[in-house]
C-alpha positions, 0 to 999 in steps of 0.5 A: 754219508753223502754221495759225494764222498762215495764216488772216487776217481776211476780215470786211472783205474783199468776200467777208467783206462780201457774206457779211454782206449775204446773212446779213441777206437770210436773215434777213429772208426768214425773218422774212417767211415766219414771218409768214405760216406763223405764224397758219397754225400757230395754227389747225392744231388746227381741221383735225383728224380724230380719227374711227378709222373715217374713218381705215379704208381703203374695203377694210375690211369695217367701212368698207362696212358703215358706208356701208351703215349710213348708209341706215337712219338717213339718205340725207343725213347720217352720224350720231354718237350722244352717250350721256347716261346719268342715274343715279336712279330710273326711275320716271315722274317720273324719265322725265318728267323726262329727257323735259324735258331731251331738249326743252330740250336743243336749245335749250342754247346752245354755249359761244362761238358763237350756235348751239344744240345743236338745230342739230347734232342730226341730222334727224328726231332722236327723243330718247327715255328708256330706263329701265334694267332695274333701274330705276336708271338712264335712257339717252338717245341724242342723235344728232348731225349729224357733217356739221355738226360737221365745221365748226369754229366761229366761233373756229376750235375744234372744234365737238364739243367744245363742243356736248357741253359744252353737253349735259353742263351742260344734263344737269347741271341735271336734279335728282335724277339723276347725269348722264354724256355718253358713246357715240362723241360723248362719246369724241371730244368728250374726245379733242378736249379732250385734243388741243386742249392741243397747240397751248398746253400741249405746245408751251409745256412742250416749249420750256421743257424744251428752253431749260433743257437749252440752258442747261445745255449752253452755260452762256450767258445769250444762246446757248440763245436763238438755237436755240430761237427758229430751231426755233419759226420752223421749227414755224410754217413746217412747221405752215403747210404742214401746215394748208394741206394739211390744210384742202385735203384732200391730207392727213389730221391727227389730234391725235397727228400734230400733238403729234408734229409739235411735239416732232419738230420742236423736238426735231430743229431743236434737235439740228441746231443743237447740231451746227453750233454745236459745229463752229462753236465748234470751228472758231473756235478755228482761224479768226481770221475768224468768217466762215472759221470759219462756212463750214468749220463749215457745210461739215462739218455739212451732209452729216450734217445732210442725210443725217440729215434724209434718212434720217429723211423717208425712214423717215417717207415709208414710212409711206406704205405703211400702210393706215390713213389716219392712219398714212399721213398721219403720214409726210408731216406728220413729214417735212415739219416734218424739212425745215423744221428742216433748212432753218432750221438750215442757213440762218438759224441760221448767218446769225444766228451770223455776224452776232452773232459770238463774244461770243454764247458769253459767258462763255466765247468761244472764242478763234482760239488753235488749241487743240481743247477737245474733246480732253480730258475725259470723252470722251477717257477713253470713247475710250480705254476702247473702245480699250484693251479694244473687244472686251471693251465691245461684248460687255458692252454687246450682252449688256446689250441682248440681256437687256432685249430678251428682254422685248419678246415679252411686250409686249401691243399688241392694243390698248386699250379707251376706258376704257384710252386715257386716263391720267385719267377723263374723263366719257365714261369714267366714262359707259362704266363706268356705262353696263355697271353698269345696261344690257348691256355694249353698250348704245348702240353695237351691232355691226351686221350688214348683209345681204338681207332674204331672209337675215333669219331665217338671219342672226338665228339663226345670230348669236344662237348666236355668242359673246359675243352677248347680244341680237340684234334688227332695226333698225327705225322709233324708238319714239315714246310714244303712236305707232304700233308700230315697223316693221323697215326695209328698205332697197334689199332690205337689213336691219340687224341690231343685236348687243348684246354682253356686254363694253363695245363698246370692250374688247379682249374685244369685238373678239375676237368680230368673227372669230366674228360674221363667220364666223356671218354669212357662213355664213349670207349671203354677201354680209352685212357686219359693222361697228360701232365694236367691228368698226372698232377690230377692223378697225384692229388687223388693218390695224396688224399688216399695216402693221408686217410691211410697213413694218419691213422696207422702211423698214430697207432704204431707211436701209440704201440711204442709209447705204451712199450716204453712208458708201461702205460696205456694211459700216458699214450693216449694223453701225448697222442691226443695232445700232439693231434691237438698241436698239429691241428693248431699248427695248420689252422696258424698255417692257413692264417700265415699262409694266406694273409702274410705270405700271400700263398694261393694254397698248399701242395696236395701232400702238405698235410701228410708231410707235416703230420709225419714229422710233427707227430713223430717229432712232436712225440720226441719232446714228450718222451724225453719228459715223460721218460725223466718224469718215470723216473723221478716218480719212482723216487719221488712219487707222480706229482713231485716227480712230474714237477722234478722232470719238468724242471730239469728238463725244461731247459734242454728240451726247449733248446732242442725245439728251437734248434730242431724249428731253426733248421726246417725253417732254413728250408724257406730259403729255397725259392719253392712254395711247398718247402717254405710251407713245410717249413714254416709248418713244422717249425712253428709246430715244434715250438708249439708243442716245445713250449705250450704242449710239452711245458704246460699242457702235458704236465698239467694233465698229468699232474691233475690225474696224478699216479692214474697216468701210469695205469696199469703199471704198479706206478699207478697204484699209488701216489707216492714212490715205489716202496724199493726205490724209496727204500734205495733213496734212503740208504744213499743219505 
């Protein structure tokens, strides 16, 4: 008796009607949830924190120095300096004009609000023009109140970019000068502007790219809308939850985490949708009732989707071991996104598909004919190649990956200067270049050393001899024309010493001076601490190295345990992890070649390897899970080697499509004007394609085929090359 005649329609049965009503209830529930979560997602940018210093652990020396430094400015507020450089004659007339700007800027209106720049100035701020030694530029430091800037504007936008915009507009009115706003305040304002396009431009571009791919994959004018719509629901849920947690201070959110959240949720949700829809379409050929088909399809994909999500979530949560708050918070942010994608795609998507019926696949509607349309075509030929020449296949692909991997050692991950962090040239970067032309390179952003007053002279003497230090001076009261002479500041028996470096404060070269400065400071005073933005950047790079050495092996161990439980094997998880790590290394090697010779980037951020590893290993394992769970299912019926070929054939198209979707979503990160996200987007996109097309399609199946049943050791499936007896018996009874 054929299977076709044993499946009767249940669309009018009580069970079928119950399932349909359940589907309607699920859809209504998700619409209600999205109605609440959607508006919260729209406010996500208002709870961003993009200050590197704020993400360092309290144990970092630069953090301790920053806490002490507030004693030398104001007891009640932290200062965020915006440096305004005026290019022009630094004569009496020019100084007077810039001085007038210093008076007028406090009254400058902040765009879109009733506030003025003066509302965001630090208490007692003195805006004093400082001429350059060459007489061709004037510098003015505008100390902003970081606490006041923390509150979003009335329109829920971050305050800093708008305040700096007002300063720039006011500075542009000073005739006879070219002006730029830079320093920490200007740089962070431009960063906020870059991240501000995440919730509009980035999301819109991502959805357009995914829509185009789905239209090509499904070749249907209707079907592509459903998974895309569900992915937006998942993103609104994730964004709403993250907003509430960030608003309450439970987790920290920065711009890069928000950008990654958007592309990760859209990409992961679409991947899960592709897997479910492909299996549903396959079962529609075997079942007259679409309800029966969906039940079988859902049961077939729920295990790999849950295991896949659990693997990704576990890999992301390992980031909680990081000492950097920005990295540590990315784990739960991204994990929330993956969990939301799973929930929506395992509930709302099947509910919509069941209600709409087969017509959504038009013009190629699957009919009840017991024909498996996946057993022919390109992927049957790929499976044939693996079956005929397994050893040659894995040797060739393995050697190719190892050659690419050899270039990974040349990848520079010592960090990026601020001037190199943007793909374009925002005003703050131009201002930094101009600043270094007319003032000492580290002007306006000194490295600070804080120590006991009793050790002041020995500290100044020791620090004056350190490589890279251009000028050493003790912090004094502000210079006010016509006022009293500045006097050294002593607070609680401590003094602050400012070091002007001969390299830009944000540069990698300047970071290289920090170990020598700290060594000299400790030799002169055991309790002295070194801080400032250069020291902060150095501590971030050191923390990145520490995180990398800890998190990478822990993530592999956690993922290995999950794979062992899922596949009931010890051999298969080891094989999958080794191949994925090799693929990761090959991606780093190719990334070095592309960054250096094609994009012209000077290097990569210190966190690049860690971020790339977590996403590539977690997501790369995803596709191997989709493949090997199906292979294991087929191996029970057909035997291991035939099961490998059948599993590769039936999953080839959907997994490749999923890989293309995920690669495209991460590639969209390159549209943001930040080098780190452009590099991360390329690396993850390329690595996902490498995993999908080469590793999962050729290397893993060929290695598994060569090993045969040993791949399942020590489970009973690994004891015989043939099908399990009870499974084979069931197959015979179906015929």
